[in-house]
NUFI-822938 format. One record per residue (C-alpha): y, z, x; residue number from 1. Coordinates in nm, 2 decimals, decimal comma, always signed. Each point is the difference from the previous one (the first is absolute). Example, Ala and Ser with C-alpha at 12.3 -4.5 7.8 and 13.67 -1.06 7.14 Angstrom:
% NUFI-822938
{{-0,45 +0,78 +1,23} 1}
{{+0,34 -0,07 +0,14} 2}
//
This chain:
% NUFI-822938
{{-5,06 -11,89 -1,14} 1}
{{+0,26 +0,28 +0,01} 2}
{{-0,07 +0,16 +0,33} 3}
{{+0,23 -0,05 +0,30} 4}
{{-0,03 +0,01 +0,37} 5}
{{+0,20 +0,32 +0,00} 6}
{{-0,29 +0,16 -0,19} 7}
{{-0,28 -0,16 +0,21} 8}
{{+0,15 -0,01 +0,35} 9}
{{-0,18 +0,32 +0,11} 10}
{{-0,33 -0,19 -0,03} 11}
{{-0,06 -0,26 +0,28} 12}
{{+0,00 -0,37 -0,11} 13}
{{-0,34 -0,12 +0,09} 14}
{{+0,06 -0,37 -0,05} 15}
{{+0,31 -0,21 +0,05} 16}
{{+0,02 -0,14 -0,35} 17}
{{+0,15 -0,34 -0,07} 18}
{{+0,24 -0,22 -0,19} 19}
{{-0,05 -0,13 -0,35} 20}
{{+0,22 -0,15 -0,27} 21}
{{+0,21 +0,23 -0,22} 22}
{{-0,15 +0,08 -0,34} 23}
{{+0,18 +0,12 -0,31} 24}
{{-0,18 +0,34 +0,01} 25}
{{+0,16 +0,06 +0,34} 26}
{{+0,35 +0,04 -0,14} 27}
{{+0,02 +0,38 -0,03} 28}
{{-0,14 +0,05 +0,34} 29}
{{+0,22 -0,26 +0,15} 30}
{{+0,31 +0,16 -0,16} 31}
{{-0,12 +0,34 +0,15} 32}
{{-0,02 -0,17 +0,34} 33}
{{+0,35 -0,13 -0,04} 34}
{{+0,13 +0,36 -0,06} 35}
{{-0,18 +0,12 +0,31} 36}
{{+0,12 -0,28 +0,23} 37}
{{+0,36 -0,06 -0,12} 38}
{{+0,10 +0,32 -0,17} 39}
{{-0,21 +0,23 +0,23} 40}
{{-0,12 +0,20 -0,30} 41}
{{-0,34 +0,06 -0,16} 42}
{{+0,13 +0,00 -0,36} 43}
{{-0,19 -0,19 -0,26} 44}
{{+0,19 -0,31 -0,10} 45}
{{+0,15 -0,02 -0,34} 46}
{{-0,15 -0,22 -0,27} 47}
{{+0,32 -0,22 +0,01} 48}
{{-0,05 -0,05 +0,38} 49}
{{-0,37 -0,10 -0,05} 50}
{{+0,10 -0,23 -0,28} 51}
{{+0,26 -0,17 +0,22} 52}
{{-0,27 -0,06 +0,27} 53}
{{-0,23 -0,15 -0,26} 54}
{{+0,28 -0,22 -0,14} 55}
{{+0,09 -0,14 +0,34} 56}
{{-0,34 -0,08 +0,13} 57}
{{-0,20 -0,08 -0,32} 58}
{{+0,25 -0,17 -0,24} 59}
{{+0,16 -0,26 +0,24} 60}
{{-0,02 -0,34 -0,18} 61}
{{-0,10 -0,15 +0,34} 62}
{{-0,28 +0,24 +0,07} 63}
{{-0,26 -0,28 -0,05} 64}
{{+0,14 -0,21 +0,28} 65}
{{-0,24 -0,08 +0,29} 66}
{{+0,15 +0,24 +0,25} 67}
{{-0,11 +0,32 +0,18} 68}
{{-0,04 +0,30 -0,23} 69}
{{+0,15 +0,35 +0,06} 70}
{{-0,23 +0,19 +0,25} 71}
{{-0,09 +0,36 +0,02} 72}
{{-0,18 +0,18 +0,28} 73}
{{-0,27 +0,23 -0,14} 74}
{{-0,16 +0,27 +0,22} 75}
{{-0,37 +0,07 +0,02} 76}
{{+0,07 +0,29 -0,24} 77}
{{+0,14 -0,24 -0,26} 78}
{{+0,36 +0,10 +0,05} 79}
{{+0,28 -0,26 +0,02} 80}
{{+0,17 +0,05 +0,33} 81}
{{+0,21 -0,32 +0,04} 82}
{{+0,16 -0,28 -0,20} 83}
{{+0,16 -0,34 +0,03} 84}
{{+0,15 -0,13 -0,32} 85}
{{+0,00 -0,37 -0,08} 86}
{{+0,26 -0,16 -0,23} 87}
{{-0,10 -0,37 -0,07} 88}
{{+0,28 -0,26 +0,03} 89}
{{+0,01 -0,36 -0,10} 90}
{{+0,21 -0,23 +0,22} 91}
{{+0,10 -0,36 +0,04} 92}
{{-0,01 -0,17 +0,34} 93}
{{+0,15 -0,35 +0,01} 94}
{{-0,07 -0,02 -0,37} 95}
{{-0,37 +0,10 +0,02} 96}
{{-0,13 +0,34 -0,13} 97}
{{-0,12 +0,26 +0,25} 98}
{{-0,09 +0,36 -0,02} 99}
{{+0,13 +0,31 +0,17} 100}
{{-0,04 +0,38 +0,01} 101}
{{+0,28 +0,25 +0,03} 102}
{{-0,15 +0,31 +0,16} 103}
{{+0,13 +0,35 -0,07} 104}
{{-0,07 +0,36 -0,06} 105}
{{-0,22 +0,02 +0,32} 106}
{{-0,11 +0,35 +0,08} 107}
{{-0,27 +0,19 +0,19} 108}
{{-0,08 +0,36 -0,07} 109}
{{+0,14 +0,22 +0,29} 110}
{{-0,35 +0,14 +0,05} 111}
{{-0,13 -0,35 +0,09} 112}
{{+0,28 -0,14 +0,22} 113}
{{-0,08 -0,13 +0,34} 114}
{{-0,33 -0,15 -0,10} 115}
{{+0,11 -0,36 -0,05} 116}
{{-0,02 +0,01 -0,38} 117}
{{+0,34 -0,16 -0,05} 118}
{{-0,09 -0,29 +0,22} 119}
{{-0,33 -0,05 -0,19} 120}
{{+0,18 -0,01 -0,33} 121}
{{+0,27 -0,24 +0,14} 122}
{{-0,27 -0,22 +0,14} 123}
{{-0,18 -0,02 -0,34} 124}
{{+0,33 -0,10 -0,15} 125}
{{+0,08 -0,29 +0,23} 126}
{{-0,36 -0,13 -0,02} 127}
{{+0,07 -0,09 -0,36} 128}
{{+0,03 -0,36 -0,12} 129}
{{+0,38 +0,02 -0,05} 130}
{{+0,22 -0,22 +0,22} 131}
{{+0,27 +0,27 +0,06} 132}
{{-0,04 +0,37 +0,03} 133}
{{+0,33 +0,19 +0,03} 134}
{{+0,17 +0,33 -0,05} 135}
{{+0,36 +0,11 -0,06} 136}
{{-0,06 +0,37 +0,06} 137}
{{-0,16 +0,03 +0,35} 138}
{{+0,09 +0,30 +0,21} 139}
{{+0,04 -0,02 +0,38} 140}
{{-0,34 +0,17 +0,02} 141}
{{-0,19 -0,23 -0,23} 142}
{{+0,17 -0,30 +0,16} 143}
{{-0,19 +0,06 +0,32} 144}
{{-0,32 -0,03 -0,19} 145}
{{+0,12 -0,31 -0,19} 146}
{{+0,12 -0,17 +0,32} 147}
{{-0,34 +0,05 +0,16} 148}
{{-0,15 -0,21 -0,28} 149}
{{+0,25 -0,28 +0,04} 150}
{{+0,29 +0,10 -0,23} 151}
{{+0,35 -0,08 +0,11} 152}
{{+0,35 +0,12 -0,11} 153}
{{+0,20 -0,29 -0,15} 154}
{{+0,36 -0,02 +0,14} 155}
{{+0,15 -0,07 -0,34} 156}
{{-0,08 +0,36 -0,11} 157}
{{+0,08 +0,17 +0,32} 158}
{{+0,33 +0,16 -0,11} 159}
{{+0,15 +0,20 -0,29} 160}
{{+0,36 -0,02 -0,11} 161}
{{+0,21 +0,29 -0,14} 162}
{{+0,32 -0,03 -0,20} 163}
{{+0,17 +0,34 -0,04} 164}
{{+0,31 +0,05 -0,20} 165}
{{+0,29 +0,23 +0,10} 166}
{{-0,08 +0,36 -0,09} 167}
{{+0,33 +0,04 -0,20} 168}
{{-0,07 -0,31 -0,20} 169}
{{-0,37 +0,08 -0,05} 170}
{{+0,08 +0,36 -0,11} 171}
{{+0,24 -0,12 -0,26} 172}
{{-0,25 -0,25 -0,14} 173}
{{-0,31 +0,21 +0,02} 174}
{{+0,09 +0,22 -0,30} 175}
{{+0,08 -0,31 -0,21} 176}
{{-0,33 -0,16 +0,11} 177}
{{-0,20 +0,31 -0,10} 178}
{{+0,16 +0,00 -0,34} 179}
{{-0,06 -0,37 -0,06} 180}
{{-0,33 -0,04 +0,17} 181}
{{-0,17 -0,11 -0,32} 182}
{{+0,28 -0,22 -0,12} 183}
{{+0,06 -0,17 +0,34} 184}
{{-0,33 -0,20 -0,04} 185}
{{+0,17 -0,21 -0,27} 186}
{{+0,34 -0,06 +0,16} 187}
{{+0,13 -0,35 +0,08} 188}
{{+0,28 -0,02 +0,25} 189}
{{+0,21 -0,30 +0,12} 190}
{{+0,16 -0,02 +0,35} 191}
{{+0,21 -0,31 +0,00} 192}
{{-0,23 -0,29 -0,06} 193}
{{-0,31 +0,21 +0,06} 194}
{{-0,19 +0,18 -0,28} 195}
{{-0,25 +0,28 +0,05} 196}
{{-0,22 +0,10 -0,29} 197}
{{-0,33 +0,19 -0,03} 198}
{{-0,34 -0,18 +0,02} 199}
{{-0,14 +0,01 -0,35} 200}
{{-0,36 +0,05 +0,06} 201}
{{-0,31 -0,12 +0,19} 202}
{{+0,01 -0,33 -0,17} 203}
{{+0,34 -0,08 +0,14} 204}
{{-0,10 +0,12 +0,35} 205}
{{-0,30 -0,23 -0,01} 206}
{{+0,22 -0,30 -0,10} 207}
{{+0,25 +0,08 +0,28} 208}
{{-0,28 +0,02 +0,26} 209}
{{-0,15 -0,34 -0,12} 210}
{{+0,35 -0,16 +0,04} 211}
{{+0,05 +0,13 +0,35} 212}
{{-0,33 -0,01 +0,19} 213}
{{-0,02 -0,38 +0,01} 214}
{{+0,23 +0,01 +0,32} 215}
{{-0,27 +0,16 +0,21} 216}
{{-0,33 -0,10 +0,16} 217}
{{-0,17 +0,33 -0,09} 218}
{{+0,08 +0,20 -0,31} 219}
{{-0,15 +0,22 -0,27} 220}
{{-0,17 -0,16 -0,30} 221}
{{+0,08 +0,25 -0,26} 222}
{{-0,11 -0,07 -0,35} 223}
{{+0,17 +0,16 -0,30} 224}
{{-0,29 +0,25 -0,06} 225}
{{+0,03 +0,13 +0,35} 226}
{{+0,38 +0,01 -0,01} 227}
{{-0,02 +0,22 -0,31} 228}
{{-0,26 +0,23 +0,16} 229}
{{+0,22 +0,04 +0,31} 230}
{{+0,31 +0,06 -0,21} 231}
{{-0,17 +0,27 -0,20} 232}
{{-0,11 +0,18 +0,32} 233}
{{+0,35 -0,03 +0,13} 234}
{{+0,13 +0,17 -0,31} 235}
{{-0,25 +0,28 +0,04} 236}
{{+0,19 +0,16 +0,29} 237}
{{-0,01 +0,38 +0,05} 238}
{{+0,26 +0,25 +0,11} 239}
{{+0,29 -0,14 -0,20} 240}
{{+0,01 -0,34 +0,16} 241}
{{+0,12 -0,28 -0,22} 242}
{{-0,11 -0,37 +0,01} 243}
{{+0,29 -0,24 -0,01} 244}
{{+0,05 -0,37 +0,05} 245}
{{+0,31 -0,22 +0,03} 246}
{{+0,04 -0,37 -0,06} 247}
{{+0,30 -0,16 +0,18} 248}
{{+0,15 -0,33 -0,11} 249}
{{+0,31 -0,21 +0,06} 250}
{{+0,17 -0,24 -0,23} 251}
{{-0,24 -0,22 -0,19} 252}
{{-0,27 +0,01 +0,28} 253}
{{-0,21 +0,25 -0,19} 254}
{{-0,19 +0,27 +0,17} 255}
{{+0,03 -0,05 +0,38} 256}
{{-0,10 +0,33 +0,14} 257}
{{-0,17 +0,32 -0,11} 258}
{{-0,08 +0,35 +0,12} 259}
{{-0,28 +0,24 -0,10} 260}
{{+0,04 +0,36 +0,10} 261}
{{-0,05 +0,37 -0,07} 262}
{{+0,28 +0,24 -0,02} 263}
{{-0,05 +0,37 +0,10} 264}
{{+0,18 +0,29 -0,18} 265}
{{+0,20 +0,04 +0,32} 266}
{{+0,14 -0,35 -0,01} 267}
{{-0,22 -0,18 +0,25} 268}
{{-0,08 -0,36 -0,09} 269}
{{-0,33 -0,13 +0,16} 270}
{{-0,03 -0,37 -0,04} 271}
{{-0,35 -0,14 -0,05} 272}
{{+0,10 -0,36 -0,04} 273}
{{+0,32 -0,19 +0,07} 274}
{{-0,02 -0,38 -0,04} 275}
{{+0,28 -0,26 +0,00} 276}
{{+0,04 -0,37 -0,02} 277}
{{+0,06 -0,15 +0,35} 278}
{{+0,36 +0,02 +0,11} 279}
{{+0,11 +0,25 -0,26} 280}
{{-0,07 +0,34 +0,16} 281}
{{+0,35 +0,05 +0,13} 282}
{{+0,14 -0,05 -0,34} 283}
{{-0,24 +0,22 -0,20} 284}
{{-0,07 +0,29 +0,23} 285}
{{+0,36 +0,15 -0,03} 286}
{{-0,03 -0,02 -0,38} 287}
{{-0,32 +0,20 +0,00} 288}
{{+0,16 +0,25 +0,24} 289}
{{+0,28 +0,06 -0,25} 290}
{{-0,24 +0,00 -0,30} 291}
{{-0,21 +0,27 +0,17} 292}
{{+0,30 +0,20 +0,10} 293}
{{+0,13 -0,02 -0,35} 294}
{{-0,32 +0,18 -0,11} 295}
{{+0,06 +0,27 +0,25} 296}
{{-0,22 -0,11 +0,29} 297}
{{+0,06 +0,20 +0,32} 298}
{{-0,21 -0,23 +0,21} 299}
{{-0,21 -0,32 -0,02} 300}
{{-0,31 -0,05 +0,21} 301}
{{-0,17 -0,34 +0,05} 302}
{{-0,22 -0,20 +0,23} 303}
{{+0,11 -0,29 +0,22} 304}
{{-0,25 -0,24 -0,15} 305}
{{+0,23 -0,31 -0,02} 306}
{{+0,23 -0,11 +0,29} 307}
{{+0,28 -0,12 -0,23} 308}
{{+0,00 +0,32 -0,20} 309}
{{+0,00 +0,20 +0,32} 310}
{{+0,31 -0,18 +0,13} 311}
{{+0,17 +0,06 -0,33} 312}
{{-0,10 +0,37 +0,01} 313}
{{+0,16 +0,03 +0,35} 314}
{{+0,32 -0,17 -0,12} 315}
{{+0,02 +0,24 -0,29} 316}
{{+0,01 +0,31 +0,22} 317}
{{-0,36 +0,11 +0,00} 318}
{{-0,17 +0,16 +0,30} 319}
{{-0,32 -0,16 +0,12} 320}
{{-0,26 +0,21 +0,18} 321}
{{-0,29 -0,13 +0,20} 322}
{{-0,25 +0,25 -0,14} 323}
{{-0,37 -0,01 -0,06} 324}
{{-0,02 -0,18 -0,33} 325}
{{-0,36 +0,04 -0,10} 326}
{{-0,08 -0,37 -0,03} 327}
{{-0,32 -0,12 +0,18} 328}
{{-0,19 -0,33 -0,06} 329}
{{-0,34 -0,14 +0,08} 330}
{{-0,12 -0,36 -0,05} 331}
{{-0,24 -0,23 +0,18} 332}
{{+0,17 -0,31 -0,15} 333}
{{+0,23 -0,14 +0,27} 334}
{{+0,21 -0,20 -0,24} 335}
{{+0,06 +0,32 -0,21} 336}
{{+0,08 +0,19 +0,32} 337}
{{+0,26 -0,26 +0,10} 338}
{{+0,17 +0,01 -0,34} 339}
{{+0,02 +0,38 +0,01} 340}
{{+0,13 +0,01 +0,36} 341}
{{+0,26 -0,26 -0,08} 342}
{{+0,12 +0,19 -0,31} 343}
{{-0,10 -0,28 -0,24} 344}
{{-0,11 +0,26 -0,26} 345}
{{+0,12 +0,15 -0,32} 346}
{{-0,13 +0,35 +0,03} 347}
{{+0,17 +0,31 -0,13} 348}
{{-0,09 +0,37 -0,03} 349}
{{-0,15 -0,08 -0,35} 350}
{{-0,27 -0,22 +0,17} 351}
{{-0,10 +0,30 +0,21} 352}
{{-0,12 +0,35 -0,10} 353}
{{+0,26 +0,24 +0,13} 354}
{{+0,19 +0,01 -0,33} 355}
{{-0,30 +0,16 -0,17} 356}
{{+0,10 +0,36 -0,08} 357}
{{-0,30 +0,23 +0,06} 358}
{{+0,21 +0,30 +0,11} 359}
{{+0,17 +0,24 -0,23} 360}
{{-0,25 -0,02 -0,29} 361}
//
């Protein structure tokens, strides 16, 4: 269906409509709703934008997991007026497999707000068979609805850290970074005994994650197919953003830390994942700081997801702000709740959905 509520709002809605799972043929109308809600425009979405929606929701290698589907709210007139997107996730808890859903792209048409539609969609989501339902992109408004359904905000993702470089230094480096933005992805730099080099590809990221996650009670259970799918989406970033990854090692220890991030044309580094062997963050974080600065970064932004990394960030001169982070979690399993509340998890932005780039297409 190609009509929108903007075209039908003059006619009264005679029945409340209801929620149903997302179908592939909904993609164009869903992309149109996104434009109305987030861009406040009635323009028809581009073919590339529609293709990105379809790719995200209908090509995920884990789409056959037994979890809640994505839900749409369809009015009595057959128009999609609301949406809660589901991104299936496979996790390990104490060595046993469990399922989760990362929830994102939630939206309700402005013509239908105030009718409890968002809560209906969220309720459908948490009623699914998955053990954990979570989001990394909640707003303060949506959080009120999520909290009413039993979501909570984990403390480990309650803050963001910012590392800004001196303007004079950044200004001198920015031109060099812009000239070498393509070549910088292949540079290897040594800082004393510490070596920083690029992550080669999704296969290497998958191997790094497998090596690291054994230290935690709850962690992602990425397989290679899903790692490659995620990496391909990360590379498909709009508006000039560039995907980059850095492996950090010391001596003969091999890869002991890694960072996955996007770099904006203005020099902002947004970290999606920073993982490190226990006890090594203070050694490796300054090396990444210098590595990023050498590429012309003006600032680095990350989440306080790991207490050790947070302490190293503070020692390295970053500012930490207690801001609304967007993380919210729901689970009825008390053992899982305890692990999350106690920080015994290896979760990063890549396990969520906020890194997906729907804007700017």
